[in-house]
N, C-alpha and C positions, 0 to 999 in steps of 0.2 A: 406314251408315258402316262402313268397314272396320276390322277389329281391328288395333290397333297392336302391332307386335312389339318386344320389348325389344332394345335395341342392346347387344351383348356387348362389354365392354371388351377392348381389345387384350391387356392383361395377363392377363385371365381366359382368353382364347382361347389365348394362348401357353402358359400354365400347363397347360391342358387337353391341348394337343398334346404337350407335353413329357412329361406324366404318361402319356399314351397310348403314347408311344414307349418309355418305360421299362417299362411294363406289358407291352408287346408283346415287348420284348427278353427280359425275365424269363420270360414265358409260353412263348416259343419255346425257351428253354434248359430249362425244366421239361419241355416236351413232348418234346424230344430225349432227355431222361433216361429217359423211359418207353420209348423205342425202343432205348436202349443197354443192354447187359448188364453193362458194367463200371462199377460205381457210382463208383469212385475217379476215373475219367475225367470223370464228370459233375460231381463236386465241383470238380475242377480247372476245368472249363468254366464252372461257375457262379461260382467265385471270379474268373475272368477277366472275366466279364460285370459283376460287381459293381465290380471295379477300373476297368473301362472307363467305366462310368456315372459314378463319382465323379471320374475323371480329366477326363471331358468337362465336368462341372459346374464343377470347379475351374478348368479352363483357360478357361472362358467367364465367370469371375468371379461365380459364383453366391454370393449372400449368405446369411446365416442366414435371412432372410425367405423367400428362394426355396426353400431346403431345407425349411423348415417348411411352407410352403404346398404344396409338391410332395408331401411325405410325407403331409400331412393330406388332400390331394385323393385320393391313392391309398388310404389307410386307410379313408376314409369312403365309398368307392365300393361300392355295393351289388352291382354287376354284375361285380366282380373277385373271382376265386376266392381263398379264404383262403390257399392256398399261395403265390400270387403276392403278395398283400398282405404276407405274412410275410417273404418274401425281400426285398421292397422296404423293409420296416422294417429288416432286417439291413443292407441296402445304404446307406440314407440316414440312419440314426440315427448321427450323429457329433458332433464338437465344435461344429458350427454350430447344432444343434438345442437350443433353450432351452425349447420348449413341445411336449408330446406328448400327444395323445389317442389311446388305442389303438383305440377303437371296438370293434365286436362281432367276436369270433373264436370258432370252435368250441373246445370243451373240450380236444382234443388239442394245441392250440397254447399253452395257458396257461403251462406250464412253460418252454417255449422263449422265450416273450415275456419272462417274468421274467428269464431268463438273458441275453437280448439287452439289455434295458434295464439290467440290472446291469453288464454288461460295457462297454456303449457309451454309456450315458446320463449320464455323470458331470457334464456341464455343464447338465443339465436344471434349469430353475427352476420349471416347472409340469408336473405329471404328472396326467393324468386316466385312470384305469384302468376307466372305465365301459365295460362290455361284456366285461370279463375277470373272471369270478367265481371267485376263488381258493378252493379247498376246503381242508379241514383238513390233508390230506397235503402240501400245497404251502406251508403257512404259513412253514416255515423258509426257503424260497427267497424269499418276500416279505420276511421280516425281513432276509435277507442283502442283498437289493436295496436296502432302505431305508438300510443302512449305506453303500452305494456312491454315494448321491445327496446329498452334503452341502450342495449349493447350492439345494435345493428351498425354494421360498417358498410354493407352492400344491400341495396334494395332495388328489386326489379318489379315494377307494377305496370306492365304494358296495357294500354287502352283504358287506364283507370283514373289517372291523375286529373284533378281539376284544381281551381284556385284554393278551395278550402283544404283539400288534401295536402297540397304543397305548403300551405300555412301550418298545418299540423306537423308536417315533416320538419319544417324549420324550427318549430317550438320544441319538439320532443326528441328529435334525432340528432343530438349533439355530436355523436361519434361517426355519423354517416360520412363516408368518403366517396361512395359511388351510388348514383341514382340513375336508373333507366326508366323513363316514362314513355318511351317510344312506342309506336304502334306496331309491334312485332307479333307475329302469330306462329 
């Protein structure tokens, strides 16, 4: 008897195609940057790509579920370079996103991730920082980020919490109902 293949839902296939298109656009822009000598020109080009992606999604009526699923699909992709995933985080993290799981990033991205979430994640209800292990020298950025996320209901920060972080959570996270500070990997 032949093996049955799983039928992929149209929504999953469409999400995968859209995520692939965004990853390709960002990847192309990053690759162009390595060929350009004028870094400011690249920043302008990357900003244009980011605006065009968001304009396309908005013009086509993307809901918060689409934004969240799209961002999560990209961030959890093992075969997408960290630089591309980070730019996608910068691009797609906006007022539509209520839930964010950062997934695994290399150490050089930790500070930038904290800055992006702090600047753009003010509507987040659930934040899972699993895969981003903040070291002592970045604790002040983590504490600053916690101040900018007043709507958090669920926070997962494995391997990160210390007394100072817990104090900041107590002071600034009035709506928090679930906190996971366990050592999960």
